[in-house]
PATOR-718602 format. One record per atom (N, C-alpha, C): x, y, z. Coordinates in pm, 1 decimal, m for minus. Layout:
BEGIN
(pt (X,Y,Z))
...
//
This chain:
BEGIN
(pt (82.2,m119.6,0.0))
(pt (0.0,0.0,0.0))
(pt (86.3,125.6,0.0))
(pt (192.1,126.0,81.2))
(pt (279.8,243.0,86.4))
(pt (345.7,266.8,m48.3))
(pt (383.4,160.6,m116.3))
(pt (448.1,172.2,m246.8))
(pt (354.1,239.4,m347.8))
(pt (227.9,203.3,m345.0))
(pt (129.4,262.7,m435.9))
(pt (114.3,411.4,m407.0))
(pt (98.1,448.8,m278.7))
(pt (84.4,589.5,m243.4))
(pt (209.7,667.4,m277.9))
(pt (327.9,608.4,m256.5))
(pt (453.8,675.9,m288.4))
(pt (461.4,710.2,m435.6))
(pt (424.0,614.2,m520.4))
(pt (424.0,638.5,m664.6))
(pt (321.9,743.2,m704.6))
(pt (206.7,741.1,m637.6))
(pt (101.7,839.0,m664.3))
(pt (150.9,980.3,m633.7))
(pt (214.5,998.8,m516.3))
(pt (263.9,1130.7,m478.8))
(pt (377.8,1175.5,m569.1))
(pt (460.4,1083.1,m613.3))
(pt (567.9,1116.3,m706.8))
(pt (508.6,1164.7,m838.7))
(pt (401.6,1101.0,m884.5))
(pt (335.1,1142.9,m1008.2))
(pt (276.2,1283.0,m993.9))
(pt (218.6,1313.4,m878.9))
(pt (163.4,1447.2,m855.3))
(pt (274.9,1551.0,m856.4))
(pt (386.9,1522.6,m791.3))
(pt (499.5,1616.1,m788.6))
(pt (553.6,1638.6,m928.8))
(pt (563.5,1534.6,m1008.5))
(pt (612.9,1547.8,m1145.2))
(pt (517.9,1632.6,m1229.1))
(pt (388.5,1614.5,m1211.0))
(pt (289.6,1693.8,m1283.4))
(pt (301.8,1841.2,m1247.2))
(pt (320.4,1871.1,m1119.0))
(pt (334.8,2010.3,m1075.9))
(pt (458.0,2073.6,m1136.7))
(pt (567.4,1998.8,m1145.1))
(pt (690.2,2052.6,m1202.6))
(pt (672.1,2081.2,m1351.3))
(pt (604.2,1991.7,m1422.0))
(pt (581.5,2010.6,m1565.4))
(pt (488.5,2129.0,m1589.2))
(pt (391.1,2147.5,m1504.1))
(pt (293.2,2253.8,m1521.7))
(pt (354.2,2392.7,m1506.2))
(pt (472.8,2403.6,m1445.4))
(pt (533.5,2533.3,m1420.9))
(pt (636.2,2570.6,m1526.8))
(pt (625.2,2512.7,m1644.5))
(pt (718.9,2547.6,m1750.5))
(pt (648.8,2551.9,m1885.6))
(pt (715.8,2613.9,m1982.3))
(pt (656.9,2625.6,m2115.0))
(pt (766.5,2639.7,m2219.3))
(pt (740.3,2588.2,m2336.9))
(pt (827.8,2612.1,m2451.4))
(pt (743.0,2659.5,m2569.3))
(pt (637.9,2736.9,m2538.5))
(pt (545.2,2786.2,m2640.5))
(pt (609.1,2890.7,m2731.1))
(pt (715.7,2957.7,m2685.8))
(pt (786.3,3054.7,m2769.0))
(pt (903.3,2980.8,m2833.2))
(pt (907.3,2972.2,m2965.3))
(pt (1013.5,2896.5,m3031.7))
(pt (1153.5,2939.9,m2986.3))
(pt (1233.4,2840.2,m2947.1))
(pt (1371.5,2865.7,m2907.9))
(pt (1388.1,2917.8,m2766.4))
(pt (1280.7,2924.0,m2688.5))
(pt (1290.3,2976.1,m2551.9))
(pt (1221.2,2881.2,m2454.5))
(pt (1299.6,2826.8,m2362.6))
(pt (1243.4,2745.6,m2255.0))
(pt (1220.2,2836.1,m2135.5))
(pt (1100.7,2830.6,m2079.9))
(pt (1062.3,2915.9,m1967.3))
(pt (1020.1,2824.9,m1852.7))
(pt (1078.2,2847.5,m1734.7))
(pt (1043.4,2765.3,m1619.1))
(pt (1033.1,2852.8,m1495.0))
(pt (918.3,2848.8,m1429.5))
(pt (901.7,2920.3,m1303.1))
(pt (969.7,2836.8,m1195.4))
(pt (1063.2,2899.2,m1122.4))
(pt (1139.4,2825.4,m1022.1))
(pt (1088.2,2848.0,m880.2))
(pt (1024.4,2964.1,m854.2))
(pt (967.1,2986.2,m721.2))
(pt (875.8,3107.9,m721.2))
(pt (789.7,3110.5,m620.0))
(pt (702.6,3224.5,m594.8))
(pt (717.8,3258.6,m447.8))
(pt (748.1,3384.9,m420.9))
(pt (765.1,3431.0,m283.8))
(pt (675.2,3550.9,m260.2))
(pt (654.4,3586.5,m134.8))
(pt (577.2,3704.9,m96.1))
(pt (670.1,3799.5,m21.9))
(pt (652.8,3930.2,m45.8))
(pt (737.8,4028.7,20.5))
(pt (666.5,4163.1,29.4))
(pt (711.7,4245.7,123.9))
(pt (657.1,4380.7,141.7))
(pt (726.4,4480.8,50.2))
(pt (843.2,4444.8,m3.2))
(pt (914.4,4532.3,m96.1))
(pt (970.8,4447.6,m209.3))
(pt (1004.5,4514.8,m319.1))
(pt (1053.6,4441.2,m435.6))
(pt (1147.2,4526.9,m518.3))
(pt (1244.9,4462.7,m578.3))
(pt (1332.5,4526.5,m675.0))
(pt (1258.7,4525.1,m808.6))
(pt (1271.6,4632.6,m883.3))
(pt (1200.7,4643.3,m1010.5))
(pt (1296.1,4628.3,m1129.0))
(pt (1393.0,4537.7,m1116.2))
(pt (1492.4,4515.5,m1221.0))
(pt (1426.6,4469.4,m1349.4))
(pt (1489.6,4508.0,m1460.5))
(pt (1443.9,4460.3,m1589.9))
(pt (1499.1,4320.2,m1612.7))
(pt (1464.8,4260.8,m1726.0))
(pt (1503.4,4123.4,m1753.4))
(pt (1568.8,4112.3,m1890.3))
(pt (1686.2,4051.0,m1903.3))
(pt (1772.8,4004.3,m1796.7))
(pt (1813.4,4120.4,m1705.8))
(pt (1845.9,4087.8,m1579.5))
(pt (1880.2,4194.8,m1484.9))
(pt (1989.9,4286.0,m1538.5))
(pt (1966.0,4415.8,m1524.1))
(pt (2061.4,4514.5,m1573.0))
(pt (2090.9,4618.2,m1467.1))
(pt (2092.7,4743.4,m1508.2))
(pt (2133.5,4851.0,m1418.4))
(pt (2018.6,4917.7,m1345.4))
(pt (1896.3,4882.5,m1374.1))
(pt (1781.6,4942.2,m1305.9))
(pt (1783.9,4901.7,m1158.5))
(pt (1794.0,4999.3,m1068.5))
(pt (1803.4,4969.3,m925.3))
(pt (1683.9,5023.5,m846.9))
(pt (1574.1,5051.0,m913.4))
(pt (1455.2,5105.1,m848.9))
(pt (1388.1,4995.8,m765.6))
(pt (1336.3,5034.7,m649.3))
(pt (1263.2,4941.1,m562.9))
(pt (1125.0,4997.3,m533.9))
(pt (1036.5,4911.6,m486.0))
(pt (901.1,4953.7,m451.2))
(pt (861.9,4891.4,m317.4))
(pt (770.5,4958.6,m247.1))
(pt (720.7,4911.2,m119.3))
(pt (568.9,4896.3,m130.8))
(pt (517.4,4785.2,m80.9))
(pt (373.3,4760.0,m87.0))
(pt (298.4,4850.1,10.7))
(pt (177.1,4885.3,m26.2))
(pt (89.2,4963.6,60.2))
(pt (24.6,4869.9,162.9))
(pt (m31.9,4924.2,270.6))
(pt (m102.2,4838.4,366.5))
(pt (m213.2,4758.0,296.5))
(pt (m221.8,4629.2,327.4))
(pt (m321.0,4542.9,264.9))
(pt (m274.2,4481.9,133.5))
(pt (m153.2,4516.6,92.4))
(pt (m96.5,4462.8,m31.7))
(pt (35.7,4393.7,m2.2))
(pt (81.5,4317.6,m100.5))
(pt (212.2,4254.3,m95.5))
(pt (258.4,4232.5,m238.8))
(pt (383.9,4198.0,m252.6))
(pt (435.4,4162.7,m383.9))
(pt (443.3,4011.1,m395.2))
(pt (389.0,3959.4,m503.9))
(pt (410.8,3819.6,m539.9))
(pt (532.1,3822.9,m631.8))
(pt (641.9,3764.3,m586.8))
(pt (767.3,3764.8,m662.2))
(pt (780.1,3632.0,m735.1))
(pt (766.1,3635.4,m866.7))
(pt (769.8,3514.9,m948.4))
(pt (906.9,3507.6,m1016.6))
(pt (986.3,3408.2,m976.9))
(pt (1119.2,3391.2,m1034.5))
(pt (1110.8,3292.9,m1150.2))
(pt (1165.7,3335.5,m1264.2))
(pt (1155.1,3258.4,m1387.3))
(pt (1294.3,3237.7,m1447.0))
(pt (1324.6,3113.7,m1484.3))
(pt (1450.7,3081.0,m1550.7))
(pt (1424.0,3068.7,m1700.6))
(pt (1513.6,3126.4,m1778.7))
(pt (1501.3,3123.3,m1924.4))
(pt (1624.0,3056.4,m1984.0))
(pt (1603.0,2976.0,m2086.8))
(pt (1712.3,2915.8,m2161.9))
(pt (1686.4,2947.5,m2308.3))
(pt (1779.6,3019.7,m2368.2))
(pt (1764.0,3068.1,m2505.4))
(pt (1829.9,2971.0,m2603.2))
(pt (1754.2,2928.6,m2703.3))
(pt (1806.4,2840.5,m2807.8))
(pt (1827.0,2917.2,m2937.7))
(pt (1879.2,2850.3,m3036.1))
(pt (1912.9,2915.2,m3163.2))
(pt (1790.2,2963.3,m3241.2))
(pt (1674.1,2905.1,m3217.2))
(pt (1552.7,2944.2,m3290.0))
(pt (1484.2,3067.4,m3229.8))
(pt (1533.8,3116.3,m3116.0))
(pt (1469.4,3230.2,m3049.3))
(pt (1496.1,3360.6,m3123.0))
(pt (1391.5,3441.8,m3137.9))
(pt (1401.2,3574.3,m3197.6))
(pt (1379.7,3677.1,m3086.5))
(pt (1485.5,3753.3,m3047.6))
(pt (1473.5,3847.4,m2936.2))
(pt (1360.7,3949.3,m2950.9))
(pt (1327.5,3987.8,m3073.5))
(pt (1221.8,4086.6,m3095.1))
(pt (1087.1,4037.8,m3041.3))
(pt (1071.8,3906.5,m3024.6))
(pt (947.5,3849.1,m2971.3))
(pt (915.1,3906.5,m2834.1))
(pt (1018.0,3930.7,m2751.2))
(pt (995.7,3977.1,m2614.3))
(pt (1047.4,4116.7,m2584.1))
(pt (1138.7,4168.1,m2663.3))
(pt (1202.1,4296.3,m2631.4))
(pt (1098.1,4407.2,m2610.6))
(pt (1109.6,4474.6,m2495.0))
(pt (1019.7,4584.3,m2462.6))
(pt (884.0,4539.9,m2408.9))
(pt (865.8,4411.1,m2390.5))
(pt (738.1,4359.1,m2340.2))
(pt (754.6,4315.9,m2195.5))
(pt (642.8,4282.9,m2130.5))
(pt (648.7,4238.3,m1991.9))
(pt (543.7,4130.6,m1966.2))
(pt (576.3,4040.1,m1874.7))
(pt (480.4,3934.8,m1840.4))
(pt (359.8,3990.5,m1765.4))
(pt (254.1,3913.7,m1765.3))
(pt (136.2,3944.3,m1684.9))
(pt (102.5,3819.3,m1603.6))
(pt (18.5,3836.9,m1503.1))
(pt (m26.3,3723.5,m1422.2))
(pt (m177.0,3734.3,m1401.1))
(pt (m240.2,3619.4,m1387.2))
(pt (m382.6,3613.2,m1354.1))
(pt (m395.9,3547.0,m1217.8))
(pt (m488.4,3599.1,m1136.6))
(pt (m515.0,3533.1,m1008.1))
(pt (m628.8,3433.0,m1026.9))
(pt (m668.0,3369.6,m918.3))
(pt (m771.4,3266.3,m926.6))
(pt (m908.6,3321.4,m964.5))
(pt (m926.7,3454.7,m953.9))
(pt (m1052.6,3518.2,m995.7))
(pt (m1039.9,3578.5,m1136.3))
(pt (m930.2,3545.7,m1206.4))
(pt (m899.9,3595.2,m1341.2))
(pt (m874.2,3745.8,m1348.4))
(pt (m833.8,3806.8,m1238.2))
(pt (m791.5,3946.6,m1240.1))
(pt (m649.2,3950.4,m1293.6))
(pt (m623.5,4044.6,m1385.1))
(pt (m493.2,4054.1,m1450.7))
(pt (m402.3,4151.9,m1377.4))
(pt (m276.2,4110.7,m1358.9))
(pt (m174.8,4193.7,m1293.0))
(pt (m58.3,4216.1,m1388.4))
(pt (m3.6,4336.6,m1382.1))
(pt (110.8,4372.7,m1465.5))
(pt (233.4,4391.6,m1378.0))
(pt (347.9,4348.8,m1425.9))
(pt (473.1,4373.7,m1356.4))
(pt (534.7,4500.9,m1413.9))
(pt (607.3,4577.1,m1334.1))
(pt (675.5,4693.8,m1388.5))
(pt (805.9,4657.7,m1459.9))
(pt (846.9,4532.7,m1455.2))
(pt (974.2,4488.9,m1513.7))
(pt (955.5,4447.5,m1659.8))
(pt (1043.8,4498.6,m1744.3))
(pt (1037.9,4473.3,m1888.7))
(pt (1150.1,4380.0,m1933.1))
(pt (1129.0,4315.5,m2047.4))
(pt (1237.0,4243.7,m2114.3))
(pt (1316.9,4347.9,m2191.1))
(pt (1443.4,4363.1,m2156.4))
(pt (1526.5,4465.8,m2218.1))
(pt (1610.4,4408.8,m2331.0))
(pt (1683.3,4303.4,m2306.1))
(pt (1769.6,4243.4,m2407.5))
(pt (1766.2,4091.5,m2390.5))
(pt (1651.1,4029.8,m2419.8))
(pt (1632.1,3888.4,m2387.1))
(pt (1722.1,3789.8,m2460.5))
(pt (1784.4,3828.4,m2569.7))
(pt (1871.1,3735.7,m2642.8))
(pt (2018.9,3755.7,m2615.8))
(pt (2053.0,3842.9,m2520.2))
(pt (2193.6,3877.5,m2495.9))
(pt (2272.1,3766.7,m2425.2))
(pt (2204.6,3681.4,m2351.4))
(pt (2268.8,3568.2,m2283.9))
(pt (2184.5,3443.0,m2306.0))
(pt (2246.5,3326.8,m2295.7))
(pt (2174.0,3203.2,m2325.5))
(pt (2095.4,3148.5,m2207.0))
(pt (2140.6,3176.5,m2085.9))
(pt (2070.1,3133.4,m1965.1))
(pt (2059.0,3251.4,m1870.9))
(pt (1938.2,3281.0,m1826.0))
(pt (1923.0,3389.2,m1729.3))
(pt (1797.8,3365.8,m1646.1))
(pt (1792.7,3433.9,m1532.6))
(pt (1680.5,3421.8,m1441.2))
(pt (1635.7,3561.7,m1401.7))
(pt (1506.1,3581.3,m1392.9))
(pt (1450.3,3710.9,m1356.6))
(pt (1340.7,3691.2,m1252.8))
(pt (1328.2,3788.9,m1164.7))
(pt (1219.3,3787.3,m1067.8))
(pt (1124.2,3900.0,m1102.7))
(pt (1000.7,3863.7,m1132.9))
(pt (899.4,3960.1,m1171.6))
(pt (807.9,3988.4,m1053.1))
(pt (802.4,4115.2,m1007.6))
(pt (713.4,4149.0,m895.8))
(pt (573.2,4185.5,m946.0))
(pt (473.4,4132.5,m878.7))
(pt (334.3,4166.7,m906.3))
(pt (272.8,4217.7,m776.9))
(pt (223.3,4341.7,m777.7))
(pt (158.6,4398.9,m658.1))
(pt (16.8,4342.7,m650.0))
(pt (m11.3,4269.2,m541.9))
(pt (m141.4,4203.3,m525.3))
(pt (m195.4,4230.5,m385.6))
(pt (m324.1,4210.5,m366.7))
(pt (m383.0,4220.9,m233.2))
(pt (m331.8,4105.5,m147.9))
(pt (m317.7,4128.8,m17.5))
(pt (m275.6,4022.0,73.4))
(pt (m361.1,3898.2,52.0))
(pt (m296.6,3783.0,43.1))
(pt (m368.7,3657.1,29.7))
(pt (m405.3,3617.3,m112.2))
(pt (m377.0,3702.0,m210.4))
(pt (m409.8,3670.1,m349.1))
(pt (m324.1,3554.3,m398.5))
(pt (m387.3,3457.5,m461.5))
(pt (m316.9,3342.9,m519.2))
(pt (m311.5,3358.7,m670.5))
(pt (m192.7,3345.2,m725.4))
(pt (m176.3,3354.9,m870.4))
(pt (m204.7,3221.0,m935.8))
(pt (m268.8,3227.9,m1052.3))
(pt (m308.0,3107.1,m1125.2))
(pt (m219.3,3085.3,m1247.8))
(pt (m186.9,3194.3,m1318.5))
(pt (m116.8,3181.6,m1445.6))
(pt (m17.7,3295.6,m1465.1))
(pt (98.9,3263.6,m1520.1))
(pt (194.3,3363.9,m1566.0))
(pt (191.0,3359.6,m1717.9))
(pt (177.3,3476.0,m1780.5))
(pt (172.9,3483.8,m1926.7))
(pt (292.4,3563.3,m1976.9))
(pt (368.7,3499.3,m2065.2))
(pt (481.7,3563.7,m2131.6))
(pt (452.3,3552.4,m2280.8))
(pt (396.1,3659.3,m2337.4))
(pt (350.4,3657.7,m2476.6))
(pt (260.9,3535.3,m2500.9))
(pt (298.2,3442.9,m2590.1))
(pt (211.8,3329.4,m2622.1))
(pt (223.2,3213.5,m2522.2))
(pt (316.6,3223.2,m2428.9))
(pt (334.6,3117.3,m2329.2))
(pt (248.3,3144.8,m2206.8))
(pt (177.0,3042.7,m2163.1))
(pt (94.9,3050.8,m2043.2))
(pt (142.2,2941.6,m1947.8))
(pt (184.5,2981.6,m1828.4))
(pt (243.0,2887.1,m1733.0))
(pt (153.0,2876.9,m1610.6))
(pt (113.4,2755.9,m1578.5))
(pt (24.7,2728.2,m1466.5))
(pt (100.9,2744.8,m1335.1))
(pt (53.5,2837.3,m1250.7))
(pt (118.5,2863.8,m1122.5))
(pt (42.3,2805.8,m1003.5))
(pt (m76.0,2754.9,m1025.9))
(pt (m163.2,2712.3,m916.7))
(pt (m96.6,2614.5,m820.2))
(pt (m20.0,2520.0,m872.4))
(pt (45.5,2421.0,m786.3))
(pt (160.7,2481.4,m706.3))
(pt (217.1,2590.4,m754.9))
(pt (332.8,2651.1,m687.7))
(pt (292.4,2759.2,m588.5))
(pt (182.2,2829.8,m613.6))
(pt (143.3,2943.6,m530.1))
(pt (44.5,2896.5,m424.4))
(pt (98.7,2846.3,m317.3))
(pt (14.9,2792.9,m209.1))
(pt (6.7,2886.2,m93.0))
//
């Protein structure tokens, strides 16, 4: 019985890991690595550059910090993302915008960015959208 349950839980964990990634943009692998909550956030662009602006949440709000790893392949066209920014949807389908932009997404082959989303306390994110890629966050944002 324990062996059956162990395999079942392993399958659930594997499904959650797969659900947090996307390769919908040709030549670009996108994987959400973590979601954190904070009262303040750095507003760095992506890939991280010289922007050192920070923000502080208002009472009743917090930042959902979504960290995303990117792997750039030869088929990727930087113009697909340059000057654009991800969005997120919560469980009520309310759309949130990050102040962080993609500045030079093809300049390095592997990079990680943390996108801050200002949300009401307790808000759970459902989806991260990066242009045509939609990444399921429900299993990660607990």
